[in-house]
C-alpha positions in Angstrom: -28.5 28.5 -55.4 -31.6 26.8 -54.0 -33.5 28.6 -51.9 -34.5 26.3 -48.8 -37.8 27.0 -47.0 -36.6 27.2 -43.1 -39.5 26.2 -41.7 -40.9 26.4 -37.9 -41.1 22.4 -38.4 -37.7 22.2 -38.8 -36.0 24.3 -36.2 -38.0 22.9 -33.5 -37.1 19.5 -34.9 -33.6 20.8 -34.6 -33.9 22.4 -31.4 -35.9 19.0 -30.1 -32.5 16.8 -31.0 -29.9 19.1 -29.8 -32.3 19.3 -25.7 -31.8 15.8 -26.2 -28.3 16.0 -27.1 -28.1 17.6 -24.2 -29.9 15.6 -21.7 -28.1 12.4 -23.0 -25.1 14.7 -21.7 -25.9 15.2 -18.5 -27.0 11.8 -17.9 -23.6 11.0 -18.6 -21.7 13.4 -17.1 -24.3 12.0 -13.7 -22.2 8.5 -14.0 -19.3 9.8 -15.0 -19.2 11.9 -11.4 -21.1 9.2 -9.7 -17.7 6.9 -11.2 -15.5 9.5 -10.5 -16.8 9.6 -6.6 -16.8 6.0 -6.4 -12.9 5.8 -7.3 -12.2 8.5 -4.8 -13.8 6.6 -2.5 -12.0 3.8 -3.7 -8.4 5.4 -3.5 -9.3 7.3 -0.1 -9.7 3.8 1.2 -6.4 2.1 -0.3 -4.6 4.7 1.1 -5.8 4.8 4.2 -5.0 0.2 3.5 -1.4 1.6 2.9 -1.2 4.0 6.0 -2.2 0.4 8.3 0.4 -1.5 6.3 3.3 0.7 6.5 2.5 1.3 9.6 3.0 -2.4 10.7 5.6 -3.0 8.7 7.5 -0.5 10.7 6.5 -1.7 13.9 7.8 -5.1 12.8 11.0 -3.8 11.9 11.7 -2.1 14.4 10.8 -5.0 16.6 13.6 -7.2 14.3 16.3 -4.2 15.1 15.8 -4.9 18.2 15.7 -8.5 18.8 18.8 -8.3 16.2 20.6 -5.8 19.0 19.3 -8.3 22.1 20.9 -11.5 19.8 24.4 -9.1 19.3 24.2 -8.5 22.9 23.2 -12.1 23.8 26.5 -13.2 21.7 28.7 -11.3 23.1 28.5 -11.9 26.1 28.1 -16.1 25.9 31.6 -15.5 23.9 33.4 -15.3 26.8 31.8 -17.9 28.4 32.0 -20.1 26.3 36.4 -19.5 25.9 36.0 -19.6 30.2 34.2 -23.2 29.5 36.7 -24.1 26.5 39.5 -23.4 28.9 37.8 -24.9 31.6 37.4 -28.5 28.9 40.8 -28.5 27.9 42.4 -28.2 31.9 40.6 -30.8 32.8 41.4 -32.6 29.6 44.7 -32.2 30.7 44.5 -32.9 34.1 43.1 -36.5 33.1 45.4 -37.0 30.3 47.6 -36.8 33.0 46.3 -40.2 35.8 
């Protein structure tokens, strides 16, 4: 086995390389955290927008439900009036034909 001598310069270069890699890793880590923060802020914005859209949809749904209920009530009220008008029309027609 050959023995290689390890010099102080070699150790210094290796240590310098490790420190540079650690610096790069920390820079990447800071960048990742910044991107993560931006993503969280964007998601919070989406959640707020979703809450707003949901509340609008629920309000419109309630309004439509009330409108449908009013339409049913009006139809129920107009049905007897229409029946009376048809009966009146038949009576008038019978009177006109009897002349």
